[in-house]
DOTORGU-930830 format. One record per residue: residue number from 1; residue in three letters; z, x, y of N, C-alpha, C in turn. Coordinates in nm, 4 decimals, padded with zeros to 6 digits, m for minus. Example, Ala and Ser with C-alpha at 12.3 -4.5 7.8 and 13.67 -1.06 7.14 Angstrom:
residues 2
<1; ALA; <00.7800; 01.3190; m00.5690>; <00.7800; 01.2300; m00.4500>; <00.7800; 01.3200; m00.3300>>
<2; SER; <00.7080; 01.2850; m00.2250>; <00.7140; 01.3670; m00.1060>; <00.7870; 01.2900; 00.0030>>
//
This chain:
residues 116
<1; UNK; <00.0000; 00.0828; m00.1198>; <00.0000; 00.0000; 00.0000>; <00.0000; 00.0869; 00.1257>>
<2; UNK; <00.0615; 00.2031; 00.1176>; <00.0647; 00.2933; 00.2321>; <m00.0771; 00.3336; 00.2721>>
<3; UNK; <m00.1609; 00.3634; 00.1712>; <m00.3001; 00.3982; 00.1973>; <m00.3711; 00.2831; 00.2677>>
<4; UNK; <m00.3435; 00.1626; 00.2259>; <m00.4040; 00.0446; 00.2878>; <m00.3637; 00.0351; 00.4342>>
<5; UNK; <m00.2360; 00.0545; 00.4616>; <m00.1876; 00.0476; 00.5998>; <m00.2522; 00.1561; 00.6853>>
<6; UNK; <m00.2672; 00.2755; 00.6291>; <m00.3301; 00.3848; 00.7030>; <m00.4760; 00.3523; 00.7338>>
<7; UNK; <m00.5455; 00.2936; 00.6371>; <m00.6858; 00.2581; 00.6588>; <m00.6987; 00.1480; 00.7633>>
<8; UNK; <m00.6098; 00.0511; 00.7582>; <m00.6128; m00.0554; 00.8587>; <m00.5840; 00.0039; 00.9963>>
<9; UNK; <m00.4829; 00.0891; 01.0051>; <m00.4483; 00.1505; 01.1336>; <m00.5641; 00.2340; 01.1881>>
<10; UNK; <m00.6332; 00.3051; 01.1000>; <m00.7445; 00.3893; 01.1436>; <m00.8648; 00.3065; 01.1889>>
<11; UNK; <m00.8952; 00.1995; 01.1170>; <m01.0148; 00.1208; 01.1468>; <m00.9900; 00.0073; 01.2464>>
<12; UNK; <m00.8664; m00.0347; 01.2581>; <m00.8354; m00.1531; 01.3394>; <m00.7280; m00.1233; 01.4433>>
<13; UNK; <m00.7285; m00.0026; 01.4958>; <m00.6203; 00.0376; 01.5866>; <m00.6129; m00.0512; 01.7102>>
<14; UNK; <m00.7265; m00.0905; 01.7643>; <m00.7252; m00.1749; 01.8839>; <m00.6640; m00.3117; 01.8538>>
<15; UNK; <m00.7061; m00.3737; 01.7436>; <m00.6541; m00.5054; 01.7070>; <m00.5052; m00.4981; 01.6733>>
<16; UNK; <m00.4654; m00.3921; 01.6039>; <m00.3251; m00.3736; 01.5682>; <m00.2399; m00.3557; 01.6932>>
<17; UNK; <m00.2870; m00.2724; 01.7855>; <m00.2135; m00.2482; 01.9091>; <m00.1999; m00.3765; 01.9910>>
<18; UNK; <m00.3079; m00.4510; 02.0028>; <m00.3051; m00.5760; 02.0796>; <m00.2078; m00.6763; 02.0179>>
<19; UNK; <m00.2122; m00.6882; 01.8858>; <m00.1225; m00.7819; 01.8175>; <00.0235; m00.7396; 01.8342>>
<20; UNK; <00.0518; m00.6108; 01.8179>; <00.1891; m00.5624; 01.8336>; <00.2400; m00.5854; 01.9752>>
<21; UNK; <00.1556; m00.5594; 02.0738>; <00.1963; m00.5817; 02.2131>; <00.2269; m00.7297; 02.2378>>
<22; UNK; <00.1457; m00.8153; 02.1806>; <00.1685; m00.9595; 02.1954>; <00.3014; m00.9997; 02.1324>>
<23; UNK; <00.3272; m00.9490; 02.0116>; <00.4536; m00.9816; 01.9449>; <00.5737; m00.9373; 02.0278>>
<24; UNK; <00.5660; m00.8172; 02.0826>; <00.6771; m00.7652; 02.1628>; <00.6943; m00.8430; 02.2929>>
<25; UNK; <00.5853; m00.8849; 02.3522>; <00.5919; m00.9581; 02.4790>; <00.6320; m01.1043; 02.4606>>
<26; UNK; <00.6177; m01.1556; 02.3412>; <00.6427; m01.2981; 02.3156>; <00.7365; m01.3177; 02.1979>>
<27; UNK; <00.8491; m01.2525; 02.1998>; <00.9409; m01.2564; 02.0853>; <00.9797; m01.3982; 02.0446>>
<28; UNK; <00.9992; m01.4845; 02.1396>; <01.0422; m01.6214; 02.1086>; <00.9271; m01.7088; 02.0599>>
<29; UNK; <00.8097; m01.6883; 02.1177>; <00.6959; m01.7748; 02.0874>; <00.5806; m01.6974; 02.0248>>
<30; UNK; <00.6102; m01.5867; 01.9598>; <00.5056; m01.4986; 01.9061>; <00.4058; m01.5681; 01.8137>>
<31; UNK; <00.4506; m01.6505; 01.7190>; <00.3509; m01.7100; 01.6285>; <00.2438; m01.7906; 01.7023>>
<32; UNK; <00.2852; m01.8679; 01.8007>; <00.1889; m01.9500; 01.8737>; <00.1052; m01.8654; 01.9693>>
<33; UNK; <00.1709; m01.7793; 02.0427>; <00.1037; m01.7001; 02.1452>; <00.0098; m01.5947; 02.0871>>
<34; UNK; <00.0396; m01.5466; 01.9677>; <m00.0325; m01.4318; 01.9127>; <m00.1258; m01.4667; 01.7976>>
<35; UNK; <m00.1470; m01.5939; 01.7737>; <m00.2280; m01.6358; 01.6584>; <m00.3694; m01.5787; 01.6629>>
<36; UNK; <m00.4323; m01.5792; 01.7785>; <m00.5699; m01.5284; 01.7890>; <m00.5750; m01.3787; 01.7596>>
<37; UNK; <m00.4735; m01.3052; 01.8058>; <m00.4699; m01.1607; 01.7808>; <m00.4445; m01.1314; 01.6330>>
<38; UNK; <m00.3622; m01.2149; 01.5716>; <m00.3353; m01.1997; 01.4285>; <m00.4633; m01.2242; 01.3480>>
<39; UNK; <m00.5387; m01.3253; 01.3869>; <m00.6644; m01.3561; 01.3190>; <m00.7638; m01.2412; 01.3337>>
<40; UNK; <m00.7731; m01.1847; 01.4528>; <m00.8644; m01.0718; 01.4758>; <m00.8239; m00.9510; 01.3921>>
<41; UNK; <m00.6947; m00.9247; 01.3843>; <m00.6462; m00.8132; 01.3031>; <m00.6740; m00.8380; 01.1555>>
<42; UNK; <m00.6520; m00.9592; 01.1096>; <m00.6779; m00.9931; 00.9693>; <m00.8251; m00.9755; 00.9336>>
<43; UNK; <m00.9128; m01.0186; 01.0218>; <m01.0569; m01.0050; 00.9961>; <m01.0975; m00.8583; 00.9909>>
<44; UNK; <m01.0475; m00.7799; 01.0834>; <m01.0785; m00.6372; 01.0844>; <m01.0245; m00.5696; 00.9594>>
<45; UNK; <m00.9022; m00.6019; 00.9220>; <m00.8399; m00.5415; 00.8037>; <m00.9166; m00.5769; 00.6770>>
<46; UNK; <m00.9621; m00.7002; 00.6665>; <m01.0378; m00.7421; 00.5482>; <m01.1682; m00.6647; 00.5370>>
<47; UNK; <m01.2286; m00.6355; 00.6503>; <m01.3529; m00.5582; 00.6501>; <m01.3254; m00.4111; 00.6189>>
<48; UNK; <m01.2171; m00.3568; 00.6742>; <m01.1843; m00.2155; 00.6543>; <m01.1348; m00.1871; 00.5134>>
<49; UNK; <m01.0639; m00.2828; 00.4545>; <m01.0049; m00.2642; 00.3218>; <m01.0365; m00.3881; 00.2374>>
<50; UNK; <m01.1480; m00.3866; 00.1645>; <m01.1876; m00.5044; 00.0863>; <m01.0799; m00.5533; m00.0113>>
<51; UNK; <m00.9946; m00.4645; m00.0585>; <m00.8871; m00.5045; m00.1490>; <m00.7982; m00.6114; m00.0856>>
<52; UNK; <m00.7846; m00.6075; 00.0462>; <m00.6995; m00.7058; 00.1138>; <m00.7485; m00.8484; 00.0920>>
<53; UNK; <m00.8790; m00.8671; 00.0882>; <m00.9326; m01.0016; 00.0645>; <m00.8927; m01.0524; m00.0732>>
<54; UNK; <m00.8992; m00.9633; m00.1723>; <m00.8595; m01.0018; m00.3083>; <m00.7107; m01.0339; m00.3132>>
<55; UNK; <m00.6298; m00.9527; m00.2461>; <m00.4849; m00.9763; m00.2437>; <m00.4554; m01.1085; m00.1734>>
<56; UNK; <m00.5188; m01.1317; m00.0596>; <m00.4943; m01.2560; 00.0141>; <m00.5317; m01.3781; m00.0688>>
<57; UNK; <m00.6405; m01.3677; m00.1425>; <m00.6850; m01.4814; m00.2230>; <m00.5932; m01.5052; m00.3420>>
<58; UNK; <m00.5607; m01.3992; m00.4138>; <m00.4863; m01.4158; m00.5389>; <m00.3349; m01.4174; m00.5202>>
<59; UNK; <m00.2876; m01.3711; m00.4064>; <m00.1424; m01.3702; m00.3817>; <m00.1050; m01.4641; m00.2672>>
<60; UNK; <m00.1901; m01.5593; m00.2374>; <m00.1666; m01.6492; m00.1240>; <m00.0316; m01.7190; m00.1336>>
<61; UNK; <00.0050; m01.7640; m00.2519>; <00.1334; m01.8322; m00.2684>; <00.2507; m01.7411; m00.2396>>
<62; UNK; <00.2427; m01.6174; m00.2853>; <00.3507; m01.5209; m00.2621>; <00.3584; m01.4825; m00.1145>>
<63; UNK; <00.2435; m01.4688; m00.0495>; <00.2414; m01.4383; 00.0941>; <00.3048; m01.5534; 00.1711>>
<64; UNK; <00.2647; m01.6746; 00.1374>; <00.3190; m01.7940; 00.2042>; <00.4706; m01.8035; 00.1836>>
<65; UNK; <00.5165; m01.7771; 00.0617>; <00.6603; m01.7844; 00.0324>; <00.7377; m01.6819; 00.1148>>
<66; UNK; <00.6819; m01.5622; 00.1287>; <00.7498; m01.4585; 00.2072>; <00.7515; m01.4962; 00.3555>>
<67; UNK; <00.6388; m01.5443; 00.4076>; <00.6343; m01.5894; 00.5469>; <00.7360; m01.7002; 00.5718>>
<68; UNK; <00.7453; m01.7938; 00.4776>; <00.8405; m01.9044; 00.4915>; <00.9842; m01.8543; 00.4876>>
<69; UNK; <01.0106; m01.7557; 00.4027>; <01.1454; m01.6994; 00.3951>; <01.1825; m01.6325; 00.5273>>
<70; UNK; <01.0888; m01.5543; 00.5811>; <01.1146; m01.4887; 00.7098>; <01.1387; m01.5916; 00.8194>>
<71; UNK; <01.0583; m01.6963; 00.8220>; <01.0738; m01.8004; 00.9239>; <01.2067; m01.8737; 00.9081>>
<72; UNK; <01.2442; m01.9026; 00.7849>; <01.3690; m01.9753; 00.7590>; <01.4916; m01.8922; 00.7934>>
<73; UNK; <01.4763; m01.7611; 00.7928>; <01.5898; m01.6718; 00.8181>; <01.5725; m01.5929; 00.9471>>
<74; UNK; <01.4958; m01.6474; 01.0397>; <01.4621; m01.5774; 01.1637>; <01.5850; m01.5289; 01.2398>>
<75; UNK; <01.6875; m01.6082; 01.2501>; <01.8049; m01.5701; 01.3277>; <01.9132; m01.5010; 01.2471>>
<76; UNK; <01.8881; m01.4760; 01.1217>; <01.9899; m01.4184; 01.0327>; <02.0107; m01.2699; 01.0608>>
<77; UNK; <02.1287; m01.2238; 01.0265>; <02.1580; m01.0809; 01.0355>; <02.0717; m01.0071; 00.9330>>
<78; UNK; <02.0528; m00.8777; 00.9555>; <01.9661; m00.7985; 00.8678>; <02.0056; m00.8074; 00.7213>>
<79; UNK; <02.1368; m00.7994; 00.6930>; <02.1799; m00.8032; 00.5530>; <02.1561; m00.9410; 00.4908>>
<80; UNK; <02.1715; m01.0467; 00.5699>; <02.1437; m01.1820; 00.5203>; <01.9942; m01.2004; 00.4947>>
<81; UNK; <01.9134; m01.1495; 00.5871>; <01.7683; m01.1569; 00.5709>; <01.7248; m01.0810; 00.4460>>
<82; UNK; <01.7789; m00.9625; 00.4275>; <01.7448; m00.8822; 00.3094>; <01.7867; m00.9538; 00.1820>>
<83; UNK; <01.9042; m01.0112; 00.1830>; <01.9532; m01.0818; 00.0650>; <01.8652; m01.2022; 00.0313>>
<84; UNK; <01.8239; m01.2739; 00.1335>; <01.7434; m01.3941; 00.1111>; <01.5984; m01.3620; 00.0760>>
<85; UNK; <01.5410; m01.2622; 00.1415>; <01.3960; m01.2416; 00.1310>; <01.3519; m01.1248; 00.0433>>
<86; UNK; <01.4421; m01.0355; 00.0062>; <01.4006; m00.9232; m00.0786>; <01.3446; m00.9697; m00.2127>>
<87; UNK; <01.4055; m01.0675; m00.2804>; <01.3450; m01.1134; m00.4063>; <01.2047; m01.1728; m00.3861>>
<88; UNK; <01.1843; m01.2394; m00.2745>; <01.0538; m01.2981; m00.2448>; <00.9530; m01.1869; m00.2157>>
<89; UNK; <00.9971; m01.0862; m00.1421>; <00.9118; m00.9709; m00.1127>; <00.8765; m00.8958; m00.2406>>
<90; UNK; <00.9710; m00.8873; m00.3325>; <00.9445; m00.8196; m00.4600>; <00.8345; m00.8925; m00.5371>>
<91; UNK; <00.8383; m01.0248; m00.5371>; <00.7325; m01.1013; m00.6055>; <00.5964; m01.0782; m00.5391>>
<92; UNK; <00.5959; m01.0693; m00.4079>; <00.4719; m01.0399; m00.3362>; <00.4211; m00.9007; m00.3727>>
<93; UNK; <00.5102; m00.8033; m00.3753>; <00.4728; m00.6667; m00.4129>; <00.4167; m00.6636; m00.5546>>
<94; UNK; <00.4833; m00.7329; m00.6470>; <00.4362; m00.7360; m00.7861>; <00.2960; m00.7961; m00.7945>>
<95; UNK; <00.2714; m00.8990; m00.7177>; <00.1389; m00.9611; m00.7168>; <00.0350; m00.8634; m00.6624>>
<96; UNK; <00.0656; m00.7975; m00.5518>; <m00.0313; m00.7036; m00.4942>; <m00.0592; m00.5878; m00.5890>>
<97; UNK; <00.0427; m00.5408; m00.6568>; <00.0223; m00.4319; m00.7533>; <m00.0662; m00.4776; m00.8686>>
<98; UNK; <m00.0476; m00.5997; m00.9142>; <m00.1316; m00.6531; m01.0220>; <m00.2771; m00.6631; m00.9762>>
<99; UNK; <m00.2985; m00.7082; m00.8544>; <m00.4346; m00.7181; m00.8013>; <m00.4965; m00.5791; m00.7896>>
<100; UNK; <m00.4189; m00.4833; m00.7413>; <m00.4703; m00.3461; m00.7308>; <m00.5137; m00.2933; m00.8669>>
<101; UNK; <m00.4320; m00.3167; m00.9688>; <m00.4671; m00.2709; m01.1040>; <m00.5947; m00.3389; m01.1530>>
<102; UNK; <m00.6022; m00.4697; m01.1333>; <m00.7198; m00.5452; m01.1776>; <m00.8463; m00.4979; m01.1063>>
<103; UNK; <m00.8372; m00.4753; m00.9771>; <m00.9536; m00.4299; m00.9007>; <m00.9947; m00.2887; m00.9423>>
<104; UNK; <m00.8974; m00.2027; m00.9700>; <m00.9282; m00.0670; m01.0165>; <m00.9977; m00.0721; m01.1521>>
<105; UNK; <m00.9517; m00.1613; m01.2393>; <m01.0153; m00.1762; m01.3707>; <m01.1583; m00.2276; m01.3561>>
<106; UNK; <m01.1797; m00.3233; m01.2664>; <m01.3150; m00.3743; m01.2419>; <m01.4064; m00.2615; m01.1944>>
<107; UNK; <m01.3539; m00.1814; m01.1035>; <m01.4318; m00.0700; m01.0496>; <m01.4665; 00.0305; m01.1589>>
<108; UNK; <m01.3702; 00.0595; m01.2455>; <m01.3955; 00.1522; m01.3563>; <m01.5007; 00.0960; m01.4507>>
<109; UNK; <m01.4911; m00.0331; m01.4819>; <m01.5903; m00.0956; m01.5702>; <m01.7293; m00.0932; m01.5066>>
<110; UNK; <m01.7346; m00.1174; m01.3771>; <m01.8630; m00.1156; m01.3071>; <m01.9237; 00.0244; m01.3095>>
<111; UNK; <m01.8417; 00.1255; m01.2873>; <m01.8904; 00.2640; m01.2916>; <m01.9376; 00.2998; m01.4317>>
<112; UNK; <m01.8634; 00.2556; m01.5312>; <m01.9017; 00.2839; m01.6699>; <m02.0358; 00.2191; m01.7017>>
<113; UNK; <m02.0585; 00.1012; m01.6501>; <m02.1855; 00.0326; m01.6714>; <m02.3007; 00.1029; m01.6028>>
<114; UNK; <m02.2729; 00.1596; m01.4874>; <m02.3760; 00.2316; m01.4128>; <m02.4072; 00.3645; m01.4804>>
<115; UNK; <m02.3029; 00.4286; m01.5320>; <m02.3192; 00.5605; m01.5924>; <m02.3936; 00.5558; m01.7245>>
<116; UNK; <m02.3997; 00.4420; m01.7902>; <m02.4625; 00.4324; m01.9228>; <m02.6120; 00.4411; m01.9150>>
//
């Protein structure tokens, strides 16, 4: 995932910077105020890292559950947030790792087919 973040940062630095600035400037109303910037960053990231599209499609439920957990615990202390959302984040991580493995296997099979 670190490699993915680095690739997004390298290819989408303008969109990432704009979105981060919006979040910082609109802490109370960030989701509403920053939706367009989030969409632009998501589109750029999907283009820069095709794996993200597969993760978003196949892990949509886990992403939604994590977003909902964060929203439900917005005002919670850090330890309460970690206690509530770490298990949800773990499920999201497990899903992304499974997608990464599946995509790597597809790529290997495709290369093997080309090499024959």
